[in-house]
mmCIF file of the N, C-alpha and C atoms, coordinates in Angstrom:
data_MODEL
# 
_entry.id   MODEL 
# 
loop_
_atom_site.group_PDB 
_atom_site.id 
_atom_site.type_symbol 
_atom_site.label_atom_id 
_atom_site.label_alt_id 
_atom_site.label_comp_id 
_atom_site.label_asym_id 
_atom_site.label_entity_id 
_atom_site.label_seq_id 
_atom_site.pdbx_PDB_ins_code 
_atom_site.Cartn_x 
_atom_site.Cartn_y 
_atom_site.Cartn_z 
_atom_site.occupancy 
_atom_site.B_iso_or_equiv 
_atom_site.pdbx_formal_charge 
_atom_site.auth_seq_id 
_atom_site.auth_comp_id 
_atom_site.auth_asym_id 
_atom_site.auth_atom_id 
_atom_site.pdbx_PDB_model_num 
ATOM 1   N N  . MET A 1 1  ? 18.701 34.971 155.201 1.00 0.00 ? 1  MET A N  1 
ATOM 2   C CA . MET A 1 1  ? 18.328 34.083 154.099 1.00 0.00 ? 1  MET A CA 1 
ATOM 3   C C  . MET A 1 1  ? 18.953 34.577 152.796 1.00 0.00 ? 1  MET A C  1 
ATOM 4   N N  . PRO A 1 2  ? 19.460 33.687 151.980 1.00 0.00 ? 2  PRO A N  1 
ATOM 5   C CA . PRO A 1 2  ? 20.119 34.096 150.752 1.00 0.00 ? 2  PRO A CA 1 
ATOM 6   C C  . PRO A 1 2  ? 19.191 34.762 149.732 1.00 0.00 ? 2  PRO A C  1 
ATOM 7   N N  . LEU A 1 3  ? 17.905 34.510 149.771 1.00 0.00 ? 3  LEU A N  1 
ATOM 8   C CA . LEU A 1 3  ? 16.987 35.096 148.797 1.00 0.00 ? 3  LEU A CA 1 
ATOM 9   C C  . LEU A 1 3  ? 16.605 36.533 149.156 1.00 0.00 ? 3  LEU A C  1 
ATOM 10  N N  . MET A 1 4  ? 16.766 36.900 150.414 1.00 0.00 ? 4  MET A N  1 
ATOM 11  C CA . MET A 1 4  ? 16.313 38.196 150.898 1.00 0.00 ? 4  MET A CA 1 
ATOM 12  C C  . MET A 1 4  ? 16.974 39.399 150.211 1.00 0.00 ? 4  MET A C  1 
ATOM 13  N N  . PRO A 1 5  ? 18.298 39.421 149.985 1.00 0.00 ? 5  PRO A N  1 
ATOM 14  C CA . PRO A 1 5  ? 18.897 40.607 149.368 1.00 0.00 ? 5  PRO A CA 1 
ATOM 15  C C  . PRO A 1 5  ? 18.312 40.952 147.992 1.00 0.00 ? 5  PRO A C  1 
ATOM 16  N N  . GLY A 1 6  ? 18.052 39.953 147.184 1.00 0.00 ? 6  GLY A N  1 
ATOM 17  C CA . GLY A 1 6  ? 17.463 40.209 145.870 1.00 0.00 ? 6  GLY A CA 1 
ATOM 18  C C  . GLY A 1 6  ? 16.058 40.763 145.971 1.00 0.00 ? 6  GLY A C  1 
ATOM 19  N N  . LEU A 1 7  ? 15.299 40.291 146.944 1.00 0.00 ? 7  LEU A N  1 
ATOM 20  C CA . LEU A 1 7  ? 13.935 40.781 147.136 1.00 0.00 ? 7  LEU A CA 1 
ATOM 21  C C  . LEU A 1 7  ? 13.934 42.190 147.721 1.00 0.00 ? 7  LEU A C  1 
ATOM 22  N N  . ALA A 1 8  ? 14.907 42.496 148.578 1.00 0.00 ? 8  ALA A N  1 
ATOM 23  C CA . ALA A 1 8  ? 14.978 43.819 149.209 1.00 0.00 ? 8  ALA A CA 1 
ATOM 24  C C  . ALA A 1 8  ? 15.156 44.921 148.168 1.00 0.00 ? 8  ALA A C  1 
ATOM 25  N N  . ALA A 1 9  ? 15.744 44.590 147.042 1.00 0.00 ? 9  ALA A N  1 
ATOM 26  C CA . ALA A 1 9  ? 15.925 45.571 145.970 1.00 0.00 ? 9  ALA A CA 1 
ATOM 27  C C  . ALA A 1 9  ? 14.636 45.821 145.187 1.00 0.00 ? 9  ALA A C  1 
ATOM 28  N N  . LYS A 1 10 ? 13.638 44.963 145.375 1.00 0.00 ? 10 LYS A N  1 
ATOM 29  C CA . LYS A 1 10 ? 12.405 45.047 144.590 1.00 0.00 ? 10 LYS A CA 1 
ATOM 30  C C  . LYS A 1 10 ? 11.184 45.483 145.388 1.00 0.00 ? 10 LYS A C  1 
ATOM 31  N N  . THR A 1 11 ? 11.271 45.462 146.725 1.00 0.00 ? 11 THR A N  1 
ATOM 32  C CA . THR A 1 11 ? 10.103 45.735 147.550 1.00 0.00 ? 11 THR A CA 1 
ATOM 33  C C  . THR A 1 11 ? 10.496 46.348 148.888 1.00 0.00 ? 11 THR A C  1 
ATOM 34  N N  . SER A 1 12 ? 9.568  47.079 149.461 1.00 0.00 ? 12 SER A N  1 
ATOM 35  C CA . SER A 1 12 ? 9.768  47.631 150.798 1.00 0.00 ? 12 SER A CA 1 
ATOM 36  C C  . SER A 1 12 ? 9.509  46.581 151.874 1.00 0.00 ? 12 SER A C  1 
ATOM 37  N N  . HIS A 1 13 ? 8.921  45.460 151.484 1.00 0.00 ? 13 HIS A N  1 
ATOM 38  C CA . HIS A 1 13 ? 8.547  44.401 152.424 1.00 0.00 ? 13 HIS A CA 1 
ATOM 39  C C  . HIS A 1 13 ? 9.095  43.052 151.967 1.00 0.00 ? 13 HIS A C  1 
ATOM 40  N N  . PRO A 1 14 ? 10.424 42.891 151.952 1.00 0.00 ? 14 PRO A N  1 
ATOM 41  C CA . PRO A 1 14 ? 10.996 41.642 151.436 1.00 0.00 ? 14 PRO A CA 1 
ATOM 42  C C  . PRO A 1 14 ? 10.600 40.407 152.238 1.00 0.00 ? 14 PRO A C  1 
ATOM 43  N N  . GLU A 1 15 ? 10.417 40.548 153.546 1.00 0.00 ? 15 GLU A N  1 
ATOM 44  C CA . GLU A 1 15 ? 10.029 39.385 154.356 1.00 0.00 ? 15 GLU A CA 1 
ATOM 45  C C  . GLU A 1 15 ? 8.649  38.885 153.949 1.00 0.00 ? 15 GLU A C  1 
ATOM 46  N N  . ALA A 1 16 ? 7.725  39.825 153.741 1.00 0.00 ? 16 ALA A N  1 
ATOM 47  C CA . ALA A 1 16 ? 6.365  39.452 153.339 1.00 0.00 ? 16 ALA A CA 1 
ATOM 48  C C  . ALA A 1 16 ? 6.358  38.825 151.947 1.00 0.00 ? 16 ALA A C  1 
ATOM 49  N N  . VAL A 1 17 ? 7.141  39.386 151.041 1.00 0.00 ? 17 VAL A N  1 
ATOM 50  C CA . VAL A 1 17 ? 7.211  38.840 149.678 1.00 0.00 ? 17 VAL A CA 1 
ATOM 51  C C  . VAL A 1 17 ? 7.825  37.449 149.707 1.00 0.00 ? 17 VAL A C  1 
ATOM 52  N N  . LEU A 1 18 ? 8.870  37.255 150.505 1.00 0.00 ? 18 LEU A N  1 
ATOM 53  C CA . LEU A 1 18 ? 9.461  35.924 150.607 1.00 0.00 ? 18 LEU A CA 1 
ATOM 54  C C  . LEU A 1 18 ? 8.451  34.924 151.164 1.00 0.00 ? 18 LEU A C  1 
ATOM 55  N N  . GLN A 1 19 ? 7.661  35.336 152.128 1.00 0.00 ? 19 GLN A N  1 
ATOM 56  C CA . GLN A 1 19 ? 6.643  34.436 152.672 1.00 0.00 ? 19 GLN A CA 1 
ATOM 57  C C  . GLN A 1 19 ? 5.617  34.074 151.596 1.00 0.00 ? 19 GLN A C  1 
ATOM 58  N N  . MET A 1 20 ? 5.248  35.045 150.751 1.00 0.00 ? 20 MET A N  1 
ATOM 59  C CA . MET A 1 20 ? 4.317  34.761 149.652 1.00 0.00 ? 20 MET A CA 1 
ATOM 60  C C  . MET A 1 20 ? 4.924  33.767 148.669 1.00 0.00 ? 20 MET A C  1 
ATOM 61  N N  . VAL A 1 21 ? 6.203  33.943 148.384 1.00 0.00 ? 21 VAL A N  1 
ATOM 62  C CA . VAL A 1 21 ? 6.906  33.010 147.492 1.00 0.00 ? 21 VAL A CA 1 
ATOM 63  C C  . VAL A 1 21 ? 6.868  31.606 148.089 1.00 0.00 ? 21 VAL A C  1 
ATOM 64  N N  . LEU A 1 22 ? 7.190  31.501 149.362 1.00 0.00 ? 22 LEU A N  1 
ATOM 65  C CA . LEU A 1 22 ? 7.205  30.186 150.020 1.00 0.00 ? 22 LEU A CA 1 
ATOM 66  C C  . LEU A 1 22 ? 5.806  29.579 150.078 1.00 0.00 ? 22 LEU A C  1 
ATOM 67  N N  . ASP A 1 23 ? 4.788  30.419 150.254 1.00 0.00 ? 23 ASP A N  1 
ATOM 68  C CA . ASP A 1 23 ? 3.413  29.923 150.240 1.00 0.00 ? 23 ASP A CA 1 
ATOM 69  C C  . ASP A 1 23 ? 3.059  29.359 148.860 1.00 0.00 ? 23 ASP A C  1 
ATOM 70  N N  . TRP A 1 24 ? 3.445  30.067 147.804 1.00 0.00 ? 24 TRP A N  1 
ATOM 71  C CA . TRP A 1 24 ? 3.134  29.617 146.449 1.00 0.00 ? 24 TRP A CA 1 
ATOM 72  C C  . TRP A 1 24 ? 3.883  28.347 146.086 1.00 0.00 ? 24 TRP A C  1 
ATOM 73  N N  . THR A 1 25 ? 5.107  28.236 146.553 1.00 0.00 ? 25 THR A N  1 
ATOM 74  C CA . THR A 1 25 ? 5.937  27.103 146.141 1.00 0.00 ? 25 THR A CA 1 
ATOM 75  C C  . THR A 1 25 ? 5.892  25.942 147.125 1.00 0.00 ? 25 THR A C  1 
ATOM 76  N N  . GLY A 1 26 ? 5.207  26.120 148.232 1.00 0.00 ? 26 GLY A N  1 
ATOM 77  C CA . GLY A 1 26 ? 5.187  25.090 149.257 1.00 0.00 ? 26 GLY A CA 1 
ATOM 78  C C  . GLY A 1 26 ? 6.556  24.898 149.889 1.00 0.00 ? 26 GLY A C  1 
ATOM 79  N N  . GLY A 1 27 ? 7.418  25.897 149.746 1.00 0.00 ? 27 GLY A N  1 
ATOM 80  C CA . GLY A 1 27 ? 8.757  25.825 150.314 1.00 0.00 ? 27 GLY A CA 1 
ATOM 81  C C  . GLY A 1 27 ? 9.741  25.019 149.485 1.00 0.00 ? 27 GLY A C  1 
ATOM 82  N N  . GLN A 1 28 ? 9.314  24.555 148.311 1.00 0.00 ? 28 GLN A N  1 
ATOM 83  C CA . GLN A 1 28 ? 10.179 23.754 147.442 1.00 0.00 ? 28 GLN A CA 1 
ATOM 84  C C  . GLN A 1 28 ? 11.353 24.641 146.992 1.00 0.00 ? 28 GLN A C  1 
ATOM 85  N N  . PRO A 1 29 ? 12.585 24.277 147.350 1.00 0.00 ? 29 PRO A N  1 
ATOM 86  C CA . PRO A 1 29 ? 13.726 25.170 147.121 1.00 0.00 ? 29 PRO A CA 1 
ATOM 87  C C  . PRO A 1 29 ? 13.947 25.620 145.672 1.00 0.00 ? 29 PRO A C  1 
ATOM 88  N N  . LEU A 1 30 ? 13.937 24.703 144.740 1.00 0.00 ? 30 LEU A N  1 
ATOM 89  C CA . LEU A 1 30 ? 14.214 25.092 143.352 1.00 0.00 ? 30 LEU A CA 1 
ATOM 90  C C  . LEU A 1 30 ? 13.134 25.999 142.782 1.00 0.00 ? 30 LEU A C  1 
ATOM 91  N N  . LEU A 1 31 ? 11.881 25.697 143.086 1.00 0.00 ? 31 LEU A N  1 
ATOM 92  C CA . LEU A 1 31 ? 10.788 26.531 142.604 1.00 0.00 ? 31 LEU A CA 1 
ATOM 93  C C  . LEU A 1 31 ? 10.812 27.901 143.286 1.00 0.00 ? 31 LEU A C  1 
ATOM 94  N N  . SER A 1 32 ? 11.162 27.928 144.560 1.00 0.00 ? 32 SER A N  1 
ATOM 95  C CA . SER A 1 32 ? 11.281 29.201 145.285 1.00 0.00 ? 32 SER A CA 1 
ATOM 96  C C  . SER A 1 32 ? 12.380 30.060 144.664 1.00 0.00 ? 32 SER A C  1 
ATOM 97  N N  . GLN A 1 33 ? 13.509 29.453 144.354 1.00 0.00 ? 33 GLN A N  1 
ATOM 98  C CA . GLN A 1 33 ? 14.605 30.178 143.707 1.00 0.00 ? 33 GLN A CA 1 
ATOM 99  C C  . GLN A 1 33 ? 14.189 30.698 142.337 1.00 0.00 ? 33 GLN A C  1 
ATOM 100 N N  . LYS A 1 34 ? 13.467 29.872 141.595 1.00 0.00 ? 34 LYS A N  1 
ATOM 101 C CA . LYS A 1 34 ? 13.016 30.270 140.260 1.00 0.00 ? 34 LYS A CA 1 
ATOM 102 C C  . LYS A 1 34 ? 12.083 31.469 140.344 1.00 0.00 ? 34 LYS A C  1 
ATOM 103 N N  . LEU A 1 35 ? 11.139 31.434 141.271 1.00 0.00 ? 35 LEU A N  1 
ATOM 104 C CA . LEU A 1 35 ? 10.201 32.541 141.417 1.00 0.00 ? 35 LEU A CA 1 
ATOM 105 C C  . LEU A 1 35 ? 10.928 33.804 141.882 1.00 0.00 ? 35 LEU A C  1 
ATOM 106 N N  . CYS A 1 36 ? 11.865 33.675 142.793 1.00 0.00 ? 36 CYS A N  1 
ATOM 107 C CA . CYS A 1 36 ? 12.649 34.832 143.236 1.00 0.00 ? 36 CYS A CA 1 
ATOM 108 C C  . CYS A 1 36 ? 13.471 35.410 142.084 1.00 0.00 ? 36 CYS A C  1 
ATOM 109 N N  . LYS A 1 37 ? 13.975 34.548 141.222 1.00 0.00 ? 37 LYS A N  1 
ATOM 110 C CA . LYS A 1 37 ? 14.722 35.012 140.051 1.00 0.00 ? 37 LYS A CA 1 
ATOM 111 C C  . LYS A 1 37 ? 13.806 35.810 139.117 1.00 0.00 ? 37 LYS A C  1 
ATOM 112 N N  . PHE A 1 38 ? 12.583 35.344 138.904 1.00 0.00 ? 38 PHE A N  1 
ATOM 113 C CA . PHE A 1 38 ? 11.625 36.099 138.092 1.00 0.00 ? 38 PHE A CA 1 
ATOM 114 C C  . PHE A 1 38 ? 11.350 37.465 138.713 1.00 0.00 ? 38 PHE A C  1 
ATOM 115 N N  . ILE A 1 39 ? 11.212 37.500 140.031 1.00 0.00 ? 39 ILE A N  1 
ATOM 116 C CA . ILE A 1 39 ? 10.961 38.765 140.726 1.00 0.00 ? 39 ILE A CA 1 
ATOM 117 C C  . ILE A 1 39 ? 12.121 39.727 140.497 1.00 0.00 ? 39 ILE A C  1 
ATOM 118 N N  . ARG A 1 40 ? 13.342 39.245 140.668 1.00 0.00 ? 40 ARG A N  1 
ATOM 119 C CA . ARG A 1 40 ? 14.527 40.098 140.495 1.00 0.00 ? 40 ARG A CA 1 
ATOM 120 C C  . ARG A 1 40 ? 14.652 40.618 139.073 1.00 0.00 ? 40 ARG A C  1 
ATOM 121 N N  . LYS A 1 41 ? 14.234 39.830 138.097 1.00 0.00 ? 41 LYS A N  1 
ATOM 122 C CA . LYS A 1 41 ? 14.404 40.226 136.696 1.00 0.00 ? 41 LYS A CA 1 
ATOM 123 C C  . LYS A 1 41 ? 13.310 41.160 136.175 1.00 0.00 ? 41 LYS A C  1 
ATOM 124 N N  . THR A 1 42 ? 12.248 41.349 136.934 1.00 0.00 ? 42 THR A N  1 
ATOM 125 C CA . THR A 1 42 ? 11.191 42.236 136.470 1.00 0.00 ? 42 THR A CA 1 
ATOM 126 C C  . THR A 1 42 ? 11.624 43.688 136.576 1.00 0.00 ? 42 THR A C  1 
ATOM 127 N N  . GLU A 1 43 ? 11.052 44.513 135.729 1.00 0.00 ? 43 GLU A N  1 
ATOM 128 C CA . GLU A 1 43 ? 11.334 45.948 135.757 1.00 0.00 ? 43 GLU A CA 1 
ATOM 129 C C  . GLU A 1 43 ? 10.633 46.589 136.936 1.00 0.00 ? 43 GLU A C  1 
ATOM 130 N N  . GLY A 1 44 ? 11.262 47.563 137.521 1.00 0.00 ? 44 GLY A N  1 
ATOM 131 C CA . GLY A 1 44 ? 10.626 48.361 138.548 1.00 0.00 ? 44 GLY A CA 1 
ATOM 132 C C  . GLY A 1 44 ? 10.517 47.688 139.900 1.00 0.00 ? 44 GLY A C  1 
ATOM 133 N N  . HIS A 1 45 ? 9.761  48.350 140.743 1.00 0.00 ? 45 HIS A N  1 
ATOM 134 C CA . HIS A 1 45 ? 9.573  47.971 142.146 1.00 0.00 ? 45 HIS A CA 1 
ATOM 135 C C  . HIS A 1 45 ? 8.180  47.368 142.312 1.00 0.00 ? 45 HIS A C  1 
ATOM 136 N N  . ILE A 1 46 ? 8.017  46.427 143.213 1.00 0.00 ? 46 ILE A N  1 
ATOM 137 C CA . ILE A 1 46 ? 6.689  45.877 143.512 1.00 0.00 ? 46 ILE A CA 1 
ATOM 138 C C  . ILE A 1 46 ? 5.908  46.968 144.249 1.00 0.00 ? 46 ILE A C  1 
ATOM 139 N N  . PRO A 1 47 ? 4.742  47.374 143.732 1.00 0.00 ? 47 PRO A N  1 
ATOM 140 C CA . PRO A 1 47 ? 3.975  48.447 144.368 1.00 0.00 ? 47 PRO A CA 1 
ATOM 141 C C  . PRO A 1 47 ? 3.580  48.105 145.804 1.00 0.00 ? 47 PRO A C  1 
ATOM 142 N N  . GLU A 1 48 ? 3.841  49.035 146.701 1.00 0.00 ? 48 GLU A N  1 
ATOM 143 C CA . GLU A 1 48 ? 3.511  48.827 148.108 1.00 0.00 ? 48 GLU A CA 1 
ATOM 144 C C  . GLU A 1 48 ? 2.005  48.664 148.277 1.00 0.00 ? 48 GLU A C  1 
ATOM 145 N N  . GLY A 1 49 ? 1.625  47.660 149.066 1.00 0.00 ? 49 GLY A N  1 
ATOM 146 C CA . GLY A 1 49 ? 0.218  47.366 149.293 1.00 0.00 ? 49 GLY A CA 1 
ATOM 147 C C  . GLY A 1 49 ? -0.394 46.473 148.231 1.00 0.00 ? 49 GLY A C  1 
ATOM 148 N N  . GLN A 1 50 ? 0.358  46.190 147.165 1.00 0.00 ? 50 GLN A N  1 
ATOM 149 C CA . GLN A 1 50 ? -0.133 45.351 146.077 1.00 0.00 ? 50 GLN A CA 1 
ATOM 150 C C  . GLN A 1 50 ? 0.724  44.107 145.892 1.00 0.00 ? 50 GLN A C  1 
ATOM 151 N N  . GLU A 1 51 ? 1.497  43.779 146.909 1.00 0.00 ? 51 GLU A N  1 
ATOM 152 C CA . GLU A 1 51 ? 2.433  42.662 146.800 1.00 0.00 ? 51 GLU A CA 1 
ATOM 153 C C  . GLU A 1 51 ? 1.739  41.343 146.470 1.00 0.00 ? 51 GLU A C  1 
ATOM 154 N N  . THR A 1 52 ? 0.639  41.062 147.146 1.00 0.00 ? 52 THR A N  1 
ATOM 155 C CA . THR A 1 52 ? -0.052 39.783 146.924 1.00 0.00 ? 52 THR A CA 1 
ATOM 156 C C  . THR A 1 52 ? -0.536 39.662 145.489 1.00 0.00 ? 52 THR A C  1 
ATOM 157 N N  . ALA A 1 53 ? -1.216 40.672 144.996 1.00 0.00 ? 53 ALA A N  1 
ATOM 158 C CA . ALA A 1 53 ? -1.728 40.642 143.621 1.00 0.00 ? 53 ALA A CA 1 
ATOM 159 C C  . ALA A 1 53 ? -0.582 40.588 142.615 1.00 0.00 ? 53 ALA A C  1 
ATOM 160 N N  . TRP A 1 54 ? 0.485  41.296 142.901 1.00 0.00 ? 54 TRP A N  1 
ATOM 161 C CA . TRP A 1 54 ? 1.639  41.337 141.997 1.00 0.00 ? 54 TRP A CA 1 
ATOM 162 C C  . TRP A 1 54 ? 2.280  39.958 141.888 1.00 0.00 ? 54 TRP A C  1 
ATOM 163 N N  . ILE A 1 55 ? 2.481  39.295 143.048 1.00 0.00 ? 55 ILE A N  1 
ATOM 164 C CA . ILE A 1 55 ? 3.072  37.949 143.062 1.00 0.00 ? 55 ILE A CA 1 
ATOM 165 C C  . ILE A 1 55 ? 2.157  36.958 142.355 1.00 0.00 ? 55 ILE A C  1 
ATOM 166 N N  . GLU A 1 56 ? 0.854  37.035 142.619 1.00 0.00 ? 56 GLU A N  1 
ATOM 167 C CA . GLU A 1 56 ? -0.096 36.133 141.951 1.00 0.00 ? 56 GLU A CA 1 
ATOM 168 C C  . GLU A 1 56 ? -0.022 36.291 140.440 1.00 0.00 ? 56 GLU A C  1 
ATOM 169 N N  . GLN A 1 57 ? 0.026  37.523 139.965 1.00 0.00 ? 57 GLN A N  1 
ATOM 170 C CA . GLN A 1 57 ? 0.107  37.772 138.522 1.00 0.00 ? 57 GLN A CA 1 
ATOM 171 C C  . GLN A 1 57 ? 1.404  37.197 137.955 1.00 0.00 ? 57 GLN A C  1 
ATOM 172 N N  . LEU A 1 58 ? 2.504  37.404 138.668 1.00 0.00 ? 58 LEU A N  1 
ATOM 173 C CA . LEU A 1 58 ? 3.785  36.878 138.208 1.00 0.00 ? 58 LEU A CA 1 
ATOM 174 C C  . LEU A 1 58 ? 3.771  35.355 138.137 1.00 0.00 ? 58 LEU A C  1 
ATOM 175 N N  . VAL A 1 59 ? 3.221  34.717 139.146 1.00 0.00 ? 59 VAL A N  1 
ATOM 176 C CA . VAL A 1 59 ? 3.128  33.256 139.153 1.00 0.00 ? 59 VAL A CA 1 
ATOM 177 C C  . VAL A 1 59 ? 2.319  32.779 137.954 1.00 0.00 ? 59 VAL A C  1 
ATOM 178 N N  . HIS A 1 60 ? 1.201  33.431 137.680 1.00 0.00 ? 60 HIS A N  1 
ATOM 179 C CA . HIS A 1 60 ? 0.361  33.000 136.563 1.00 0.00 ? 60 HIS A CA 1 
ATOM 180 C C  . HIS A 1 60 ? 1.037  33.217 135.216 1.00 0.00 ? 60 HIS A C  1 
ATOM 181 N N  . THR A 1 61 ? 1.690  34.368 135.026 1.00 0.00 ? 61 THR A N  1 
ATOM 182 C CA . THR A 1 61 ? 2.282  34.639 133.722 1.00 0.00 ? 61 THR A CA 1 
ATOM 183 C C  . THR A 1 61 ? 3.597  33.923 133.482 1.00 0.00 ? 61 THR A C  1 
ATOM 184 N N  . LYS A 1 62 ? 4.422  33.798 134.512 1.00 0.00 ? 62 LYS A N  1 
ATOM 185 C CA . LYS A 1 62 ? 5.757  33.224 134.321 1.00 0.00 ? 62 LYS A CA 1 
ATOM 186 C C  . LYS A 1 62 ? 5.833  31.725 134.578 1.00 0.00 ? 62 LYS A C  1 
ATOM 187 N N  . ILE A 1 63 ? 4.925  31.197 135.382 1.00 0.00 ? 63 ILE A N  1 
ATOM 188 C CA . ILE A 1 63 ? 5.017  29.773 135.731 1.00 0.00 ? 63 ILE A CA 1 
ATOM 189 C C  . ILE A 1 63 ? 3.824  28.988 135.205 1.00 0.00 ? 63 ILE A C  1 
ATOM 190 N N  . ILE A 1 64 ? 2.631  29.356 135.596 1.00 0.00 ? 64 ILE A N  1 
ATOM 191 C CA . ILE A 1 64 ? 1.456  28.568 135.234 1.00 0.00 ? 64 ILE A CA 1 
ATOM 192 C C  . ILE A 1 64 ? 1.181  28.622 133.735 1.00 0.00 ? 64 ILE A C  1 
ATOM 193 N N  . GLU A 1 65 ? 1.113  29.818 133.162 1.00 0.00 ? 65 GLU A N  1 
ATOM 194 C CA . GLU A 1 65 ? 0.768  29.944 131.743 1.00 0.00 ? 65 GLU A CA 1 
ATOM 195 C C  . GLU A 1 65 ? 1.900  29.532 130.813 1.00 0.00 ? 65 GLU A C  1 
ATOM 196 N N  . SER A 1 66 ? 3.126  29.524 131.301 1.00 0.00 ? 66 SER A N  1 
ATOM 197 C CA . SER A 1 66 ? 4.250  29.181 130.434 1.00 0.00 ? 66 SER A CA 1 
ATOM 198 C C  . SER A 1 66 ? 4.628  27.708 130.490 1.00 0.00 ? 66 SER A C  1 
ATOM 199 N N  . GLU A 1 67 ? 4.025  26.951 131.396 1.00 0.00 ? 67 GLU A N  1 
ATOM 200 C CA . GLU A 1 67 ? 4.340  25.527 131.514 1.00 0.00 ? 67 GLU A CA 1 
ATOM 201 C C  . GLU A 1 67 ? 3.744  24.746 130.339 1.00 0.00 ? 67 GLU A C  1 
ATOM 202 N N  . PRO A 1 68 ? 4.472  23.762 129.830 1.00 0.00 ? 68 PRO A N  1 
ATOM 203 C CA . PRO A 1 68 ? 3.934  22.914 128.762 1.00 0.00 ? 68 PRO A CA 1 
ATOM 204 C C  . PRO A 1 68 ? 2.658  22.218 129.220 1.00 0.00 ? 68 PRO A C  1 
ATOM 205 N N  . GLY A 1 69 ? 1.699  22.143 128.307 1.00 0.00 ? 69 GLY A N  1 
ATOM 206 C CA . GLY A 1 69 ? 0.455  21.445 128.619 1.00 0.00 ? 69 GLY A CA 1 
ATOM 207 C C  . GLY A 1 69 ? -0.594 22.320 129.281 1.00 0.00 ? 69 GLY A C  1 
ATOM 208 N N  . THR A 1 70 ? -0.350 23.635 129.370 1.00 0.00 ? 70 THR A N  1 
ATOM 209 C CA . THR A 1 70 ? -1.358 24.509 129.964 1.00 0.00 ? 70 THR A CA 1 
ATOM 210 C C  . THR A 1 70 ? -2.498 24.703 128.992 1.00 0.00 ? 70 THR A C  1 
ATOM 211 N N  . LYS A 1 71 ? -3.598 25.218 129.484 1.00 0.00 ? 71 LYS A N  1 
ATOM 212 C CA . LYS A 1 71 ? -4.772 25.441 128.647 1.00 0.00 ? 71 LYS A CA 1 
ATOM 213 C C  . LYS A 1 71 ? -4.441 26.339 127.448 1.00 0.00 ? 71 LYS A C  1 
ATOM 214 N N  . ALA A 1 72 ? -3.667 27.396 127.671 1.00 0.00 ? 72 ALA A N  1 
ATOM 215 C CA . ALA A 1 72 ? -3.319 28.312 126.571 1.00 0.00 ? 72 ALA A CA 1 
ATOM 216 C C  . ALA A 1 72 ? -2.587 27.571 125.464 1.00 0.00 ? 72 ALA A C  1 
ATOM 217 N N  . GLU A 1 73 ? -1.669 26.680 125.847 1.00 0.00 ? 73 GLU A N  1 
ATOM 218 C CA . GLU A 1 73 ? -0.916 25.942 124.846 1.00 0.00 ? 73 GLU A CA 1 
ATOM 219 C C  . GLU A 1 73 ? -1.818 24.948 124.119 1.00 0.00 ? 73 GLU A C  1 
ATOM 220 N N  . LYS A 1 74 ? -2.665 24.263 124.849 1.00 0.00 ? 74 LYS A N  1 
ATOM 221 C CA . LYS A 1 74 ? -3.528 23.253 124.254 1.00 0.00 ? 74 LYS A CA 1 
ATOM 222 C C  . LYS A 1 74 ? -4.543 23.866 123.282 1.00 0.00 ? 74 LYS A C  1 
ATOM 223 N N  . THR A 1 75 ? -4.982 25.098 123.558 1.00 0.00 ? 75 THR A N  1 
ATOM 224 C CA . THR A 1 75 ? -5.976 25.718 122.692 1.00 0.00 ? 75 THR A CA 1 
ATOM 225 C C  . THR A 1 75 ? -5.339 26.593 121.620 1.00 0.00 ? 75 THR A C  1 
ATOM 226 N N  . GLY A 1 76 ? -4.009 26.670 121.630 1.00 0.00 ? 76 GLY A N  1 
ATOM 227 C CA . GLY A 1 76 ? -3.322 27.495 120.628 1.00 0.00 ? 76 GLY A CA 1 
ATOM 228 C C  . GLY A 1 76 ? -3.450 28.970 120.919 1.00 0.00 ? 76 GLY A C  1 
ATOM 229 N N  . MET A 1 77 ? -3.681 29.346 122.168 1.00 0.00 ? 77 MET A N  1 
ATOM 230 C CA . MET A 1 77 ? -3.916 30.747 122.509 1.00 0.00 ? 77 MET A CA 1 
ATOM 231 C C  . MET A 1 77 ? -2.688 31.396 123.144 1.00 0.00 ? 77 MET A C  1 
ATOM 232 N N  . GLN A 1 78 ? -1.517 30.917 122.846 1.00 0.00 ? 78 GLN A N  1 
ATOM 233 C CA . GLN A 1 78 ? -0.309 31.517 123.390 1.00 0.00 ? 78 GLN A CA 1 
ATOM 234 C C  . GLN A 1 78 ? -0.087 32.859 122.726 1.00 0.00 ? 78 GLN A C  1 
ATOM 235 N N  . GLY A 1 79 ? 0.509  33.783 123.518 1.00 0.00 ? 79 GLY A N  1 
ATOM 236 C CA . GLY A 1 79 ? 0.725  35.135 123.015 1.00 0.00 ? 79 GLY A CA 1 
ATOM 237 C C  . GLY A 1 79 ? 2.039  35.354 122.425 1.00 0.00 ? 79 GLY A C  1 
# 
């Protein structure tokens, strides 16, 4: 898979991380690529055994909270 090499540089379990990405995105190709790009651009390595929590946090900070019309934007609570 083309996304695997980028994930292998960030985690000891790239297959599991890719599956988490696909679960979050419903397999939607562009969103999957976007999330993988965020993973590659983060500093450091995904902590072993914490992959699920790490991916969830990334999804919330980079996708959910940054999307226009989110609660943070509507309440003026952007950071």
